[in-house]
ChimeraX commands (.cxc) that place a marker at each C-alpha (Angstrom):
marker #1 position 93.66,194.26,3.00 radius 0.5
marker #1 position 91.33,191.63,1.54 radius 0.5
marker #1 position 90.76,192.15,-2.18 radius 0.5
marker #1 position 89.13,190.07,-4.87 radius 0.5
marker #1 position 91.57,187.87,-6.82 radius 0.5
marker #1 position 93.32,189.82,-9.56 radius 0.5
marker #1 position 93.13,193.26,-7.97 radius 0.5
marker #1 position 96.51,194.79,-7.21 radius 0.5
marker #1 position 96.87,196.21,-3.72 radius 0.5
marker #1 position 98.09,199.79,-3.82 radius 0.5
marker #1 position 101.05,200.80,-1.67 radius 0.5
marker #1 position 102.78,203.87,-0.30 radius 0.5
marker #1 position 99.64,205.32,1.22 radius 0.5
marker #1 position 99.97,208.94,2.32 radius 0.5
marker #1 position 97.72,211.80,3.35 radius 0.5
marker #1 position 97.16,214.45,0.66 radius 0.5
marker #1 position 95.16,217.64,0.42 radius 0.5
marker #1 position 91.92,217.27,-1.52 radius 0.5
marker #1 position 92.88,220.40,-3.42 radius 0.5
marker #1 position 96.11,218.71,-4.54 radius 0.5
marker #1 position 94.15,215.70,-5.80 radius 0.5
marker #1 position 91.86,217.97,-7.82 radius 0.5
marker #1 position 94.90,219.73,-9.24 radius 0.5
marker #1 position 96.40,216.35,-10.24 radius 0.5
marker #1 position 93.18,215.42,-12.03 radius 0.5
marker #1 position 93.18,218.71,-13.92 radius 0.5
marker #1 position 96.81,218.18,-14.94 radius 0.5
marker #1 position 95.81,214.93,-16.63 radius 0.5
marker #1 position 93.87,216.91,-19.26 radius 0.5
marker #1 position 95.34,220.43,-19.39 radius 0.5
marker #1 position 93.82,221.26,-22.77 radius 0.5
marker #1 position 90.16,221.03,-21.72 radius 0.5
marker #1 position 88.35,224.23,-22.70 radius 0.5
marker #1 position 84.75,225.02,-23.58 radius 0.5
marker #1 position 83.45,221.97,-21.76 radius 0.5
marker #1 position 83.69,220.36,-18.31 radius 0.5
marker #1 position 86.54,218.18,-17.16 radius 0.5
marker #1 position 85.02,214.67,-16.98 radius 0.5
marker #1 position 86.36,212.60,-14.06 radius 0.5
marker #1 position 85.41,208.96,-13.49 radius 0.5
marker #1 position 85.20,207.72,-9.89 radius 0.5
marker #1 position 85.21,203.93,-9.71 radius 0.5
marker #1 position 85.42,201.30,-6.97 radius 0.5
marker #1 position 83.55,198.30,-5.66 radius 0.5
marker #1 position 80.28,198.58,-3.77 radius 0.5
marker #1 position 80.73,200.09,-0.32 radius 0.5
marker #1 position 84.16,201.54,-1.09 radius 0.5
marker #1 position 83.04,205.10,-0.43 radius 0.5
marker #1 position 82.67,206.47,-3.97 radius 0.5
marker #1 position 79.52,208.48,-3.34 radius 0.5
marker #1 position 80.90,210.04,-0.16 radius 0.5
marker #1 position 84.09,211.00,-1.97 radius 0.5
marker #1 position 82.18,212.54,-4.87 radius 0.5
marker #1 position 80.10,214.66,-2.52 radius 0.5
marker #1 position 83.31,215.97,-0.92 radius 0.5
marker #1 position 84.76,216.76,-4.34 radius 0.5
marker #1 position 81.58,218.43,-5.55 radius 0.5
marker #1 position 81.56,220.72,-2.51 radius 0.5
marker #1 position 85.21,221.56,-3.15 radius 0.5
marker #1 position 84.72,222.47,-6.83 radius 0.5
marker #1 position 81.94,225.06,-7.22 radius 0.5
marker #1 position 79.76,224.53,-10.25 radius 0.5
marker #1 position 80.60,220.86,-10.68 radius 0.5
marker #1 position 78.01,218.23,-11.59 radius 0.5
marker #1 position 77.55,214.56,-10.72 radius 0.5
marker #1 position 76.27,211.60,-12.71 radius 0.5
marker #1 position 75.70,208.25,-10.98 radius 0.5
marker #1 position 75.99,205.22,-13.24 radius 0.5
marker #1 position 73.43,203.44,-11.04 radius 0.5
marker #1 position 70.87,205.87,-12.47 radius 0.5
marker #1 position 71.86,204.96,-16.04 radius 0.5
marker #1 position 71.85,201.24,-15.18 radius 0.5
marker #1 position 68.58,201.33,-13.23 radius 0.5
marker #1 position 66.39,198.43,-14.43 radius 0.5
marker #1 position 68.67,198.13,-17.45 radius 0.5
marker #1 position 71.76,196.02,-16.67 radius 0.5
marker #1 position 74.45,195.62,-14.02 radius 0.5
marker #1 position 77.32,196.54,-16.35 radius 0.5
marker #1 position 76.09,196.62,-19.95 radius 0.5
marker #1 position 75.38,200.36,-19.95 radius 0.5
marker #1 position 78.60,201.83,-21.38 radius 0.5
marker #1 position 77.12,202.69,-24.77 radius 0.5
marker #1 position 74.01,204.21,-23.19 radius 0.5
marker #1 position 76.15,206.41,-20.92 radius 0.5
marker #1 position 78.51,207.46,-23.70 radius 0.5
marker #1 position 75.81,208.39,-26.20 radius 0.5
marker #1 position 73.50,210.25,-23.84 radius 0.5
marker #1 position 75.86,211.73,-21.23 radius 0.5
marker #1 position 79.56,211.66,-22.12 radius 0.5
marker #1 position 79.30,212.73,-25.76 radius 0.5
marker #1 position 77.04,215.73,-24.99 radius 0.5
marker #1 position 79.40,216.78,-22.19 radius 0.5
marker #1 position 82.32,216.71,-24.64 radius 0.5
marker #1 position 80.35,219.00,-26.92 radius 0.5
marker #1 position 79.91,221.43,-24.04 radius 0.5
marker #1 position 76.16,220.74,-23.97 radius 0.5
marker #1 position 73.80,220.33,-21.06 radius 0.5
marker #1 position 72.57,216.80,-20.31 radius 0.5
marker #1 position 68.90,215.96,-19.88 radius 0.5
marker #1 position 68.65,212.20,-20.28 radius 0.5
marker #1 position 65.61,210.12,-19.35 radius 0.5
marker #1 position 66.52,206.44,-19.81 radius 0.5
marker #1 position 63.92,204.22,-21.43 radius 0.5
marker #1 position 63.78,202.05,-18.30 radius 0.5
marker #1 position 62.72,205.08,-16.24 radius 0.5
marker #1 position 59.73,205.66,-18.48 radius 0.5
marker #1 position 58.92,201.96,-18.56 radius 0.5
marker #1 position 58.84,201.76,-14.75 radius 0.5
marker #1 position 57.24,205.18,-14.14 radius 0.5
marker #1 position 60.33,206.66,-12.50 radius 0.5
marker #1 position 59.96,210.45,-12.62 radius 0.5
marker #1 position 62.60,212.97,-13.62 radius 0.5
marker #1 position 65.77,212.65,-15.67 radius 0.5
marker #1 position 69.56,212.70,-15.40 radius 0.5
marker #1 position 70.55,216.37,-15.55 radius 0.5
marker #1 position 73.86,218.20,-15.88 radius 0.5
marker #1 position 73.68,221.94,-16.43 radius 0.5
marker #1 position 75.73,223.57,-19.16 radius 0.5
marker #1 position 78.79,225.47,-17.99 radius 0.5
marker #1 position 79.82,222.92,-15.34 radius 0.5
marker #1 position 83.51,223.14,-14.41 radius 0.5
marker #1 position 83.91,219.44,-13.59 radius 0.5
marker #1 position 81.51,216.51,-13.96 radius 0.5
marker #1 position 82.13,213.59,-11.61 radius 0.5
marker #1 position 80.82,210.33,-13.12 radius 0.5
marker #1 position 80.56,207.86,-10.27 radius 0.5
marker #1 position 79.90,204.13,-10.22 radius 0.5
marker #1 position 81.37,200.65,-10.33 radius 0.5
marker #1 position 82.55,199.98,-13.87 radius 0.5
marker #1 position 82.90,203.54,-15.16 radius 0.5
marker #1 position 86.68,203.19,-15.76 radius 0.5
marker #1 position 86.38,200.98,-18.83 radius 0.5
marker #1 position 87.86,200.89,-22.32 radius 0.5
marker #1 position 84.48,201.63,-23.88 radius 0.5
marker #1 position 84.20,205.00,-22.12 radius 0.5
marker #1 position 87.89,205.95,-22.16 radius 0.5
marker #1 position 87.64,208.38,-25.13 radius 0.5
marker #1 position 85.35,210.65,-23.10 radius 0.5
marker #1 position 87.01,210.38,-19.67 radius 0.5
marker #1 position 89.68,212.97,-18.90 radius 0.5
marker #1 position 90.92,211.66,-15.55 radius 0.5
marker #1 position 89.90,209.01,-13.04 radius 0.5
marker #1 position 89.94,207.83,-9.44 radius 0.5
marker #1 position 89.90,204.23,-8.23 radius 0.5
marker #1 position 88.67,203.87,-4.62 radius 0.5
marker #1 position 90.30,200.79,-3.11 radius 0.5
marker #1 position 89.05,199.25,0.12 radius 0.5
marker #1 position 89.04,196.13,2.24 radius 0.5
marker #1 position 86.25,193.78,1.17 radius 0.5
marker #1 position 85.25,192.90,4.73 radius 0.5
marker #1 position 84.66,196.55,5.59 radius 0.5
marker #1 position 82.89,197.23,2.30 radius 0.5
marker #1 position 80.57,194.26,2.84 radius 0.5
marker #1 position 79.80,195.50,6.35 radius 0.5
marker #1 position 78.89,198.91,4.93 radius 0.5
marker #1 position 76.67,197.40,2.25 radius 0.5
marker #1 position 74.88,195.22,4.80 radius 0.5
marker #1 position 74.27,198.25,7.03 radius 0.5
marker #1 position 73.00,200.24,4.04 radius 0.5
marker #1 position 70.96,197.65,2.13 radius 0.5
marker #1 position 70.17,194.99,4.72 radius 0.5
marker #1 position 70.93,191.27,4.71 radius 0.5
marker #1 position 67.69,189.72,3.53 radius 0.5
marker #1 position 67.55,186.63,1.32 radius 0.5
marker #1 position 66.56,188.85,-1.60 radius 0.5
marker #1 position 69.52,191.15,-1.01 radius 0.5
marker #1 position 71.91,188.18,-0.83 radius 0.5
marker #1 position 70.59,186.95,-4.20 radius 0.5
marker #1 position 71.10,190.43,-5.65 radius 0.5
marker #1 position 74.70,190.55,-4.39 radius 0.5
marker #1 position 75.44,187.09,-5.78 radius 0.5
marker #1 position 74.06,188.05,-9.19 radius 0.5
marker #1 position 76.01,191.32,-9.12 radius 0.5
marker #1 position 79.30,189.59,-8.24 radius 0.5
marker #1 position 78.79,187.01,-10.99 radius 0.5
marker #1 position 79.09,189.90,-13.48 radius 0.5
marker #1 position 81.34,192.26,-11.52 radius 0.5
marker #1 position 84.27,189.89,-10.96 radius 0.5
marker #1 position 84.94,188.95,-14.61 radius 0.5
marker #1 position 84.20,192.51,-15.77 radius 0.5
marker #1 position 86.70,194.15,-13.42 radius 0.5
marker #1 position 89.30,191.46,-14.02 radius 0.5
marker #1 position 89.06,192.22,-17.73 radius 0.5
marker #1 position 89.09,196.02,-17.39 radius 0.5
marker #1 position 91.46,196.31,-14.37 radius 0.5
marker #1 position 90.42,199.90,-13.57 radius 0.5
marker #1 position 92.95,200.18,-10.73 radius 0.5
marker #1 position 95.70,200.10,-13.37 radius 0.5
marker #1 position 94.07,202.80,-15.51 radius 0.5
marker #1 position 93.25,205.26,-12.73 radius 0.5
marker #1 position 94.93,208.65,-12.47 radius 0.5
marker #1 position 94.70,208.51,-8.66 radius 0.5
marker #1 position 94.09,205.59,-6.27 radius 0.5
marker #1 position 92.29,206.59,-3.08 radius 0.5
marker #1 position 91.86,204.60,0.13 radius 0.5
marker #1 position 88.22,203.94,0.85 radius 0.5
marker #1 position 88.76,201.83,3.99 radius 0.5
marker #1 position 91.58,201.30,6.47 radius 0.5
marker #1 position 92.57,204.92,6.12 radius 0.5
marker #1 position 95.39,206.76,7.84 radius 0.5
marker #1 position 94.37,209.45,10.29 radius 0.5
marker #1 position 93.42,212.57,8.37 radius 0.5
marker #1 position 91.02,215.51,8.29 radius 0.5
marker #1 position 88.10,214.34,6.09 radius 0.5
marker #1 position 87.07,217.92,5.43 radius 0.5
marker #1 position 90.29,218.83,3.63 radius 0.5
marker #1 position 92.43,215.69,3.25 radius 0.5
marker #1 position 92.33,212.26,1.68 radius 0.5
marker #1 position 94.53,209.15,1.68 radius 0.5
marker #1 position 96.11,208.32,-1.68 radius 0.5
marker #1 position 98.62,205.79,-2.98 radius 0.5
marker #1 position 101.98,206.87,-4.37 radius 0.5
marker link #1:1,2 radius 0.2
marker link #1:2,3 radius 0.2
marker link #1:3,4 radius 0.2
marker link #1:4,5 radius 0.2
marker link #1:5,6 radius 0.2
marker link #1:6,7 radius 0.2
marker link #1:7,8 radius 0.2
marker link #1:8,9 radius 0.2
marker link #1:9,10 radius 0.2
marker link #1:10,11 radius 0.2
marker link #1:11,12 radius 0.2
marker link #1:12,13 radius 0.2
marker link #1:13,14 radius 0.2
marker link #1:14,15 radius 0.2
marker link #1:15,16 radius 0.2
marker link #1:16,17 radius 0.2
marker link #1:17,18 radius 0.2
marker link #1:18,19 radius 0.2
marker link #1:19,20 radius 0.2
marker link #1:20,21 radius 0.2
marker link #1:21,22 radius 0.2
marker link #1:22,23 radius 0.2
marker link #1:23,24 radius 0.2
marker link #1:24,25 radius 0.2
marker link #1:25,26 radius 0.2
marker link #1:26,27 radius 0.2
marker link #1:27,28 radius 0.2
marker link #1:28,29 radius 0.2
marker link #1:29,30 radius 0.2
marker link #1:30,31 radius 0.2
marker link #1:31,32 radius 0.2
marker link #1:32,33 radius 0.2
marker link #1:33,34 radius 0.2
marker link #1:34,35 radius 0.2
marker link #1:35,36 radius 0.2
marker link #1:36,37 radius 0.2
marker link #1:37,38 radius 0.2
marker link #1:38,39 radius 0.2
marker link #1:39,40 radius 0.2
marker link #1:40,41 radius 0.2
marker link #1:41,42 radius 0.2
marker link #1:42,43 radius 0.2
marker link #1:43,44 radius 0.2
marker link #1:44,45 radius 0.2
marker link #1:45,46 radius 0.2
marker link #1:46,47 radius 0.2
marker link #1:47,48 radius 0.2
marker link #1:48,49 radius 0.2
marker link #1:49,50 radius 0.2
marker link #1:50,51 radius 0.2
marker link #1:51,52 radius 0.2
marker link #1:52,53 radius 0.2
marker link #1:53,54 radius 0.2
marker link #1:54,55 radius 0.2
marker link #1:55,56 radius 0.2
marker link #1:56,57 radius 0.2
marker link #1:57,58 radius 0.2
marker link #1:58,59 radius 0.2
marker link #1:59,60 radius 0.2
marker link #1:60,61 radius 0.2
marker link #1:61,62 radius 0.2
marker link #1:62,63 radius 0.2
marker link #1:63,64 radius 0.2
marker link #1:64,65 radius 0.2
marker link #1:65,66 radius 0.2
marker link #1:66,67 radius 0.2
marker link #1:67,68 radius 0.2
marker link #1:68,69 radius 0.2
marker link #1:69,70 radius 0.2
marker link #1:70,71 radius 0.2
marker link #1:71,72 radius 0.2
marker link #1:72,73 radius 0.2
marker link #1:73,74 radius 0.2
marker link #1:74,75 radius 0.2
marker link #1:75,76 radius 0.2
marker link #1:76,77 radius 0.2
marker link #1:77,78 radius 0.2
marker link #1:78,79 radius 0.2
marker link #1:79,80 radius 0.2
marker link #1:80,81 radius 0.2
marker link #1:81,82 radius 0.2
marker link #1:82,83 radius 0.2
marker link #1:83,84 radius 0.2
marker link #1:84,85 radius 0.2
marker link #1:85,86 radius 0.2
marker link #1:86,87 radius 0.2
marker link #1:87,88 radius 0.2
marker link #1:88,89 radius 0.2
marker link #1:89,90 radius 0.2
marker link #1:90,91 radius 0.2
marker link #1:91,92 radius 0.2
marker link #1:92,93 radius 0.2
marker link #1:93,94 radius 0.2
marker link #1:94,95 radius 0.2
marker link #1:95,96 radius 0.2
marker link #1:96,97 radius 0.2
marker link #1:97,98 radius 0.2
marker link #1:98,99 radius 0.2
marker link #1:99,100 radius 0.2
marker link #1:100,101 radius 0.2
marker link #1:101,102 radius 0.2
marker link #1:102,103 radius 0.2
marker link #1:103,104 radius 0.2
marker link #1:104,105 radius 0.2
marker link #1:105,106 radius 0.2
marker link #1:106,107 radius 0.2
marker link #1:107,108 radius 0.2
marker link #1:108,109 radius 0.2
marker link #1:109,110 radius 0.2
marker link #1:110,111 radius 0.2
marker link #1:111,112 radius 0.2
marker link #1:112,113 radius 0.2
marker link #1:113,114 radius 0.2
marker link #1:114,115 radius 0.2
marker link #1:115,116 radius 0.2
marker link #1:116,117 radius 0.2
marker link #1:117,118 radius 0.2
marker link #1:118,119 radius 0.2
marker link #1:119,120 radius 0.2
marker link #1:120,121 radius 0.2
marker link #1:121,122 radius 0.2
marker link #1:122,123 radius 0.2
marker link #1:123,124 radius 0.2
marker link #1:124,125 radius 0.2
marker link #1:125,126 radius 0.2
marker link #1:126,127 radius 0.2
marker link #1:127,128 radius 0.2
marker link #1:128,129 radius 0.2
marker link #1:129,130 radius 0.2
marker link #1:130,131 radius 0.2
marker link #1:131,132 radius 0.2
marker link #1:132,133 radius 0.2
marker link #1:133,134 radius 0.2
marker link #1:134,135 radius 0.2
marker link #1:135,136 radius 0.2
marker link #1:136,137 radius 0.2
marker link #1:137,138 radius 0.2
marker link #1:138,139 radius 0.2
marker link #1:139,140 radius 0.2
marker link #1:140,141 radius 0.2
marker link #1:141,142 radius 0.2
marker link #1:142,143 radius 0.2
marker link #1:143,144 radius 0.2
marker link #1:144,145 radius 0.2
marker link #1:145,146 radius 0.2
marker link #1:146,147 radius 0.2
marker link #1:147,148 radius 0.2
marker link #1:148,149 radius 0.2
marker link #1:149,150 radius 0.2
marker link #1:150,151 radius 0.2
marker link #1:151,152 radius 0.2
marker link #1:152,153 radius 0.2
marker link #1:153,154 radius 0.2
marker link #1:154,155 radius 0.2
marker link #1:155,156 radius 0.2
marker link #1:156,157 radius 0.2
marker link #1:157,158 radius 0.2
marker link #1:158,159 radius 0.2
marker link #1:159,160 radius 0.2
marker link #1:160,161 radius 0.2
marker link #1:161,162 radius 0.2
marker link #1:162,163 radius 0.2
marker link #1:163,164 radius 0.2
marker link #1:164,165 radius 0.2
marker link #1:165,166 radius 0.2
marker link #1:166,167 radius 0.2
marker link #1:167,168 radius 0.2
marker link #1:168,169 radius 0.2
marker link #1:169,170 radius 0.2
marker link #1:170,171 radius 0.2
marker link #1:171,172 radius 0.2
marker link #1:172,173 radius 0.2
marker link #1:173,174 radius 0.2
marker link #1:174,175 radius 0.2
marker link #1:175,176 radius 0.2
marker link #1:176,177 radius 0.2
marker link #1:177,178 radius 0.2
marker link #1:178,179 radius 0.2
marker link #1:179,180 radius 0.2
marker link #1:180,181 radius 0.2
marker link #1:181,182 radius 0.2
marker link #1:182,183 radius 0.2
marker link #1:183,184 radius 0.2
marker link #1:184,185 radius 0.2
marker link #1:185,186 radius 0.2
marker link #1:186,187 radius 0.2
marker link #1:187,188 radius 0.2
marker link #1:188,189 radius 0.2
marker link #1:189,190 radius 0.2
marker link #1:190,191 radius 0.2
marker link #1:191,192 radius 0.2
marker link #1:192,193 radius 0.2
marker link #1:193,194 radius 0.2
marker link #1:194,195 radius 0.2
marker link #1:195,196 radius 0.2
marker link #1:196,197 radius 0.2
marker link #1:197,198 radius 0.2
marker link #1:198,199 radius 0.2
marker link #1:199,200 radius 0.2
marker link #1:200,201 radius 0.2
marker link #1:201,202 radius 0.2
marker link #1:202,203 radius 0.2
marker link #1:203,204 radius 0.2
marker link #1:204,205 radius 0.2
marker link #1:205,206 radius 0.2
marker link #1:206,207 radius 0.2
marker link #1:207,208 radius 0.2
marker link #1:208,209 radius 0.2
marker link #1:209,210 radius 0.2
marker link #1:210,211 radius 0.2
marker link #1:211,212 radius 0.2
view
């Protein structure tokens, strides 16, 4: 598996039931009452975070999703931790609904807002950089999605194209991502490490590949 320098390759991959993974995440914070369990789902671009979160959301009725890309939109690649904490994570810990319209959305005429209804059982907060020290006080459990860089880059190219503009965007992103993730090392903090690429044969409807 090709990884960026500094990332530790997980080992002991095995197939697990998605329900068992959810149970493991709940066990990380058994005292959560009166508010949702807040689970961070982190990984590099193209690792499969969004797909995984959609599977988890369908498995846990009444769960909500927040994408950090929405918080970071026209704001910053990674300097959004305080914005997320103040407007999303802290209200969730109070058991409150979230209705957050970032300033950048208003400034660029993006309609709508980031919503999480009150009474959610679990809130999945998904995005590269969410497992960080700055947000740790408000994160109950976490998943790191590890994958082979070659496969992730192929996925990103298929999704976003390979224009000169896109290559400049990727270069600018990596210039911030690499030192950020080397400093935070989210793969060491994660409750569960999941395989995003190079997976063992499994039933994607009910199973997932995790590291021991």
